Wavefront OBJ file of the C-alpha trace (Angstrom):
o trace
v 48.741 65.731 -68.449
v 50.606 68.820 -69.732
v 54.365 68.885 -69.635
v 55.820 71.333 -67.112
v 59.344 72.652 -67.065
v 61.266 75.379 -65.349
v 63.978 77.677 -66.616
v 66.556 79.429 -64.510
v 67.747 82.317 -66.667
v 70.262 85.108 -66.469
v 68.545 88.307 -67.530
v 71.082 90.753 -68.957
v 71.208 94.203 -67.429
v 71.388 97.423 -69.404
v 74.640 98.650 -67.827
v 75.007 101.889 -65.928
v 74.737 104.276 -68.886
v 71.964 102.220 -70.532
v 74.314 101.321 -73.366
v 72.797 97.831 -73.592
v 69.148 98.874 -73.249
v 68.282 97.972 -76.876
v 69.853 94.529 -76.375
v 67.926 94.036 -73.133
v 64.653 95.002 -74.811
v 65.349 92.560 -77.639
v 66.157 89.839 -75.090
v 62.869 90.500 -73.262
v 60.864 90.186 -76.497
v 62.675 86.997 -77.518
v 62.200 85.335 -74.140
v 58.512 86.255 -74.017
v 58.086 84.814 -77.517
v 59.760 81.593 -76.340
v 57.463 81.317 -73.306
v 54.376 81.941 -75.439
v 55.496 79.288 -77.917
v 55.881 76.653 -75.200
v 52.481 77.591 -73.794
v 50.867 77.306 -77.231
v 52.310 73.788 -77.461
v 50.498 72.885 -74.254
v 53.427 73.124 -71.851
v 53.485 74.921 -68.540
v 56.540 77.086 -68.095
v 58.018 78.539 -64.944
v 61.046 80.750 -64.857
v 63.262 81.919 -62.038
v 65.417 84.978 -62.524
v 66.773 88.180 -61.164
v 65.168 90.616 -63.569
v 67.568 93.525 -62.933
v 64.756 96.049 -63.038
v 62.842 98.348 -60.697
v 59.400 99.338 -61.941
v 58.672 102.125 -59.484
v 60.606 104.407 -57.153
v 59.529 102.365 -54.132
v 61.566 99.429 -55.497
v 64.818 101.339 -54.884
v 66.588 102.539 -51.770
v 67.713 105.793 -53.462
v 65.342 106.424 -56.374
v 66.379 110.014 -57.177
v 70.034 108.997 -57.515
v 69.059 106.170 -59.866
v 66.888 107.985 -62.413
v 68.003 106.954 -65.934
v 70.421 104.382 -64.545
v 70.342 100.735 -65.498
v 67.340 98.933 -64.103
v 65.340 102.124 -63.492
v 64.594 104.018 -66.657
v 61.409 106.072 -66.739
l 1 2 3 4 5 6 7 8 9 10 11 12 13 14 15 16 17 18 19 20 21 22 23 24 25 26 27 28 29 30 31 32 33 34 35 36 37 38 39 40 41 42 43 44 45 46 47 48 49 50 51 52 53 54 55 56 57 58 59 60 61 62 63 64 65 66 67 68 69 70 71 72 73 74
């Protein structure tokens, strides 16, 4: 039976002026690498988080006011 575990993580935001966007992108890559590593070892991983991101305009109440703000960078 494979080992299963869950992670509750804080996902850093990019701040209002996107000053931490490079850090956030690095964090995303590192966390994905970690999840892939655990999967390759035969473990099932589940994570719970607030991702601090909106992928499309419909994810925001006021999309036009949020263009190029943290969490909504297109």
